[in-house]
N, C-alpha and C positions, 0 to 999 in steps of 0.2 A: 504494500500500500504506500503510495507516494505521500509526501508532506501535504500536498494540496488536498488529497483525498481524506487524510486524517483531519484536516481543518474543517472540511465540509461535514464529515461525520460528527465532529465535536459540536458544531453549531446546530445541526439537526437535532442531536440528542439534548443539547442545552435548551433550545427553544421549546421543543416538545415536552421535555421533562418538567421545566418550570411552569409551563402553561397548564399541564395536567395537574401538577401539585397545587397551583394557585386556584384553579377552578374547583378541585375537590375540596380544598380547605374553605373556600368561599361559600360553597353550598352547605357545608357542615356548620359554619359559624354564622351564617346570614341571620338566623333568627335571634342570635344573642347580641347583635349589634344594636346599640341604644339609639343611634341616630342614623336611620337608613335613608340615604338620599344619593343623588348623582355624585355629589362631592365625596361623600363617605365611601361610595363604591370605587371612585377613581383613586382615592387615597389608599384604599385596600389593595387596589391593583398596583399602586406605586410601591407599596411595601415589598411586593414580590419582584418588582423591577429593581429595587435596591439589592435584594438577595441575588438576583440575576447578575447585576454588575459586580457585586462582591465576589461571586464565584468565578467570574471571568478573570478578575484580578488574581484570585487564588490559583487559577490555572497557570498563569505566567510565573507566579511565585513557586509553585510546585515544579514546573519545568526547570526553573533556576536551581532548585534544590537537587533535582535528579542529575543535573550536569555537574554541580560543584561538590556535592556531599557524597562520599563513597560508602559510608556506613548507613545501612538501612535504619538502625535504631535511632541514630542522631537525626536522620532525615525525617522520620515520622514524628519525632519529638518536636522538631522545629515546625513541622506542618501543623501539629496539634496546637502549639502555642499561637500560631498565626490565626487559626480558626477561633480560638478563645478570644483573641483581641478583636476579631472581626464581629463577634456577637454584639458587644456594647456599641460598636460603631454603627452597625445596622439599626440598633434600637434608637440611638440618639439622632441619626439622620432622619429616621422615620418621624420622630417627634418634631424635629425642627421644621420639616416640610409641612407637617400637619398644622403647625402654628400659623403658617402662611394662609391657610384656607379655612380652618375651623374658626368658630367663634372664639376670640381671645379669652373670654370668660370661661368657656368650656375647657379650653386647654389649660388655663391657669388652675382651674379646679382639679383637673386631671393631674397636673404636676404636683399640686399640694398633697395629693393622695398617694404619690409615689413613695414607697418604702423600700428598704433594703431587700425585704422579702419579695416584693412585687418586681423589683428590678432584677433580682436573681432569677425569678420565675420567667420573666420575659427573655432574659439572656439565655436561659436553658432552652426555651422554646425556639429561639433562633439557632442555637447550637445543634439541635437535632437535624434540621434539614442540611446544615453545613456539613455535619459529620456524615450524613447519608450521601451527600453529593461527593464529598472527598473520597469516601470509601469506593463509590462507583467509579470515580475518576481513576484512582490507582488500580482498581481491579481491571477495568477495561484497558488501561495503558499497559499493564504488565501482561495481560492476555495477548494483546496485539504484539508486544515485544517477543513473547514466547513463540507466537506463530512465525514472526519474522526470523527469530533465531533458528527455528526448525528448518525454514526455507533456506537460510544461509548455510546451515549444516549440510543440507542436501546438495545445494549448489557447490559447496566446497568439495564434497566428495566427488561430485560430477566433474568439477574442474581438475581435481587431483587425478582422476582417472584419465581425463583428456590429456593432462600434462604428461602422464606416464606413457600414453600412446605416442605423444609427440617425442618424448624421450626415446622411445623405442625406434621411432623414425630417425632420430639423431644417431642412435647407436647402429642401426642397420643401414644408415645412409651409405650408398656405394662409395662416396669419396672418403668418408671416415674409415670404413672397413678397408678400402683399397690402400689408403695411406698407412693404416696400422699394420695390415698384413704385409705390405711391401717393405715397411721398415723392419718388421720381424724377419722377413726373408733375408734382408741385407745383413741382419745381425747374426743369423744362424751360423755362418762360416766365420764371421769376424769376431763375434762374442756370444757363444751359445748360452752362457749364463744370463746375459742381458736379454736375449731373445726369449728365454723361458720366463723371465720376470715380466716381459711385456705381454706375453700371452696370459699370464696370471692376472696382471692388471686389467686387461681387456675383459677377461671372464668375470672378474669380481665386479667391474663396473656394469656389465650387462646383467649380472645376477641381482644387483641392488634395485634395478628398475622393475624386476619381476616379482620380488618378494613383498608380502604385506600390501597387496594392491589396494585394499580397502582402507588403509590408514592414511588419513589426509595430513596428519602432523607427525613429525619425527624429531628426535633430539638433534640439535644443531651438530653435535658430535658426529652423528651418522651421515648427515649431509656433507660435512667437510671431509669425512673419510672417503665417500663416494667421489667427491671432487678431486681428491688426491689421486685416486686411481685414474680418473680421466686426465688429469694434468701430468701424471707420470708418463702416460702414453704420448701426450703432446710434447713433453720434455724430451723423450727419446727421439721423437720425430725432428724437432727443431734444434736439439742439442744446445750448444752454447748461445744460440740465437733467442732463447727464451729463459728469462730469469724470474723465478717465482719467490715472493717474500710472504710468508705466513705470519700474521700478527694477531694471533687468536688469544683472547682473554679466557683463561680457564673457567672463569665464573660464568661464561656464556654457553659452555658446551652442553649442558643438560637442558637448556631452554628449548622448548618445542616450537618448531617452525613448519611452515608448509613444505611438503616434499617437493623437491626439484625447483625450489624457488630461485636459487642462486645460479643454477647451471646456465640458463640463457644469458645471464650477465657475463659469466666467464667465457662462454662461447663467443659472444660479441666482442669481448675484450681482446681475445686472441685473433679472431677472424679479421676484425677491422684494425686492430693495433698493428698486425703484421703488414697491413697495406700503407699505414701512415707513419709508423715509428721507425726511427733509426735503430739498427740492431746493436745490442740485443733488445728485444721487447721486454720491458719490465712490468711484471704483473704483481700487484699487491692485494692481498686478501686480509682485511682487518675486521675484527669483531670486538665490541665493547659494550658495557652497560653504562649508559649516560642518563642519570636521573631515573625516570620511569621507562626509558626506552632501551630495547635491544637494538644496537646499531650495527649494520653490516655494510662495509664499504669496499667496493671493488674499483681499483684504479689500474689503468694501463697507460704506458707512454704512447704518444701519438696524438692524433687529432680526431675530433668528432666528425663523423660523416652523416650529413643530413639524410633522412629517409628518402626524400624526393630525389636527391642527387644520386644516391646509389641505385634507386629503382630504375633510373634511366639506363644504367649500365647492365644490371643483372636481373631486374624485375623483383629483387628481394632486398629490402633495406633493413636498417637496424631496428625499425619500429616494431616489427612482428614480435620478436622476443620480449621487448619492453612492454608492448601492449598486453601481452599475456600476463606478465608480472604485475602490471597495474591492475588488471581485472581481478586477479586472484587476491591481491592485497585488499582491494576495495570490498570484495566479498567476505573475506575472512576477518578483516580488522577495520570495519567501517568507522570512520572518524577517529581511528586510533593508530594511524600510521602516516608516514610520509615517504615519498620517493623524490630524491633530489639529484639532478645531473649537473655536475660542474665541468664546464668545457674550458679548460685552461689552454695556454699556448702550446705546451708540449705534453699535456697529460689530460686524460678524461677519467672522471670519477663518478660512479653511480652509488648513491648512499640510500639505504633503506633503514627506516626507523619504525619499530613496532612497539606500541605501548602495552597492549594486552598480550604479553609474551608467553602466557601459559598455553594458549591455543587449544584449550579444552572444549570451549563452547562455540568457537567461531564457526 
């Protein structure tokens, strides 16, 4: 459900709910009204218009609390305090408006008869509809969020499977296999041990994409290990023309991230870095915890190639892999992530920041 659809639903429920409550209460209390007239009926209606306006303000206050307060207990306590403060506000606004239309003598007499007990009774009567409204607001909001989370979880699994199929395409890409096997063949006579290691790296990298196919999130440690297999193959291909620098904070290794999230960035870094960088190509993989974020930074020497520019040459630009990463991040970590591209003179860096780094419910 889009933000616009949520707003439309809120106003439909808000208008219908208050209208129904006001009509029902008016019909029940009509006989007990001392002074029944057009003005008294309009003031009765105004009472519920005040309640309508207060609950609209409460909506924005509750939305603020849900964004800024992480603990549910504190959030509900602050919400309750605001409802309690809103009750006398509703009462006195109602009285003040009434003084503008009722006979001043009647209002004066009414105010003289106001006691602490009657004030508390009126406040409690106002608190009941505010409490009911707030309960329904939070119940509907959390129900909608639950449905959204379920959809996101389903979409995350779907995208993870799609990504695995794409990874399998990468792995079975004729160029990738040809280069790997050709390099292995060249090593058989020259360095049999290195050839065996390359075959092992290739098999381990292929194995990783096929196991636990239904798991959308994996420890960063496992992702980096799979990347090491991939980069080990690339290192044997490019030899001294590829320099890899790992700067992995041990505190990040058990953090769960989307499977195959980093690989497209590494592939782009090597593929396009080799086209624009002086040799050797320098590739840096850095992870860190910065405040509430898990930060993954991939840098390569060379220059940024715009998607349109490369599309003209090959029909395939850097945007494809990045678009996939952006969509998966948006689905798994909505409003809790960022992706930044730094295009420097002789270096390109792609930085991913994830705030909700457990990955359990995304």
